[in-house]
C-alpha positions as CSV (number, residue, x, y, z in Angstrom):
1,X,42.1,-13.4,-114.6
2,X,42.4,-12.2,-118.1
3,X,45.8,-13.3,-119.7
4,X,46.5,-9.7,-120.7
5,X,45.8,-8.2,-117.3
6,X,48.8,-6.0,-116.5
7,X,50.2,-5.8,-119.9
8,X,50.7,-2.6,-122.0
9,X,52.5,-2.2,-125.3
10,X,54.5,0.8,-123.9
11,X,55.6,-0.7,-120.5
12,X,55.3,-4.4,-121.0
13,X,54.0,-6.3,-117.9
14,X,53.4,-4.0,-115.0
15,X,51.8,-4.2,-111.5
16,X,50.8,-1.8,-108.8
17,X,49.9,-2.1,-105.0
18,X,49.0,0.7,-102.6
19,X,48.2,1.0,-98.9
20,X,47.0,4.0,-96.8
21,X,48.7,4.7,-93.5
22,X,47.3,6.9,-90.7
23,X,50.4,9.3,-90.8
24,X,51.2,12.5,-92.5
25,X,52.8,12.1,-95.9
26,X,56.0,13.7,-94.9
27,X,56.5,11.3,-92.0
28,X,55.9,8.3,-94.4
29,X,58.4,9.8,-97.0
30,X,61.0,10.3,-94.3
31,X,60.6,6.8,-93.1
32,X,60.7,5.2,-96.6
33,X,63.9,7.1,-97.5
34,X,65.5,6.7,-94.1
35,X,65.1,3.9,-91.5
36,X,62.6,2.1,-93.7
37,X,64.8,1.9,-96.8
38,X,65.9,-1.7,-96.0
39,X,62.3,-2.8,-95.9
40,X,61.4,-2.1,-99.4
41,X,64.7,-1.7,-101.3
42,X,67.2,-3.5,-99.1
43,X,70.3,-2.4,-97.2
44,X,71.9,0.3,-99.3
45,X,72.4,4.0,-99.6
46,X,70.4,5.7,-102.2
47,X,71.6,8.9,-103.9
48,X,69.6,12.0,-104.6
49,X,70.9,12.6,-108.2
50,X,69.6,11.1,-111.3
51,X,72.0,8.4,-112.6
52,X,73.4,7.5,-109.2
53,X,73.7,3.7,-108.8
54,X,72.9,1.5,-105.9
55,X,73.5,-2.1,-104.9
56,X,71.7,-3.7,-102.0
57,X,73.1,-6.3,-99.6
58,X,70.9,-8.9,-101.4
59,X,72.5,-8.0,-104.8
60,X,69.6,-5.9,-106.2
61,X,71.1,-3.1,-108.3
62,X,69.8,-0.2,-110.2
63,X,70.1,3.6,-110.6
64,X,68.0,6.6,-109.6
65,X,65.9,7.7,-112.5
66,X,64.0,10.6,-111.0
67,X,63.4,11.9,-107.4
68,X,60.6,14.4,-106.6
69,X,61.4,14.9,-102.9
70,X,58.6,14.1,-100.6
71,X,56.4,12.7,-103.5
72,X,57.9,10.2,-105.9
73,X,61.0,8.1,-106.5
74,X,61.8,6.1,-109.7
75,X,64.6,3.7,-109.9
76,X,65.6,0.8,-112.1
77,X,65.5,-2.5,-110.1
78,X,67.3,-5.7,-111.1
79,X,67.6,-8.5,-108.6
80,X,70.2,-11.3,-109.0
81,X,69.3,-13.8,-111.7
82,X,67.3,-11.4,-113.8
83,X,68.5,-10.7,-117.3
84,X,66.7,-7.4,-117.3
85,X,65.9,-4.5,-115.1
86,X,62.4,-3.2,-114.3
87,X,61.3,0.3,-113.4
88,X,60.2,0.7,-109.8
89,X,58.2,3.8,-108.7
90,X,57.5,4.6,-105.1
91,X,54.9,7.4,-104.6
92,X,53.5,8.9,-101.4
93,X,50.2,10.6,-101.8
94,X,48.1,12.6,-99.4
95,X,44.9,10.8,-98.3
96,X,41.9,11.7,-96.2
97,X,43.2,9.5,-93.5
98,X,46.9,10.1,-93.8
99,X,49.2,9.0,-96.6
100,X,49.0,6.4,-99.3
101,X,52.1,4.5,-100.4
102,X,51.8,3.4,-104.1
103,X,54.3,1.0,-105.5
104,X,54.3,0.5,-109.3
105,X,56.6,-1.6,-111.2
106,X,56.9,-2.0,-115.0
107,X,59.0,-3.6,-117.7
108,X,58.5,-7.0,-116.2
109,X,59.2,-10.0,-118.4
110,X,56.0,-12.1,-118.1
111,X,52.7,-12.6,-116.5
112,X,54.4,-15.0,-114.0
113,X,57.0,-12.3,-113.0
114,X,54.1,-9.9,-112.7
115,X,52.4,-12.2,-110.2
116,X,55.7,-12.8,-108.3
117,X,56.2,-9.0,-107.9
118,X,52.6,-8.4,-106.9
119,X,53.1,-10.9,-104.1
120,X,56.5,-9.4,-103.2
121,X,55.4,-5.8,-103.0
122,X,52.2,-6.7,-101.1
123,X,54.4,-8.4,-98.5
124,X,56.7,-5.3,-98.4
125,X,53.7,-3.0,-97.7
126,X,52.7,-5.4,-95.0
127,X,56.2,-5.2,-93.4
128,X,56.2,-1.4,-93.8
129,X,52.8,-1.3,-91.9
130,X,54.2,-3.5,-89.1
131,X,57.0,-1.0,-88.6
132,X,55.2,2.3,-89.2
133,X,52.0,1.5,-87.4
134,X,52.8,-0.9,-84.5
135,X,49.7,-2.6,-82.9
């Protein structure tokens, strides 16, 4: 891998993962912001207004930056032990076979942190799949 893969001057280190689910976008969105919230953000309540803060049971904290209902949510995301926050964007897109969940994170501190978050969010999408589309 190129040492600069995932680095931009404007957003620092960043990463993105996506997965398509055989369900309508509105069903996926409702799940992600309802009973599925603990799977990707943690046990917390998430406000609807820009600037509202959240803290999860695992100590991740942040605030809502933007919310386009049914489509996109942007929050800051800072787990315990990090000296900085990152921007986390969750997007639900219509797809030919259902809906795609896209997770994008930027303002990461290093290539190592990028790789760690890439593995984390890939595992999160696996957990979401297991709950949303049981075999």
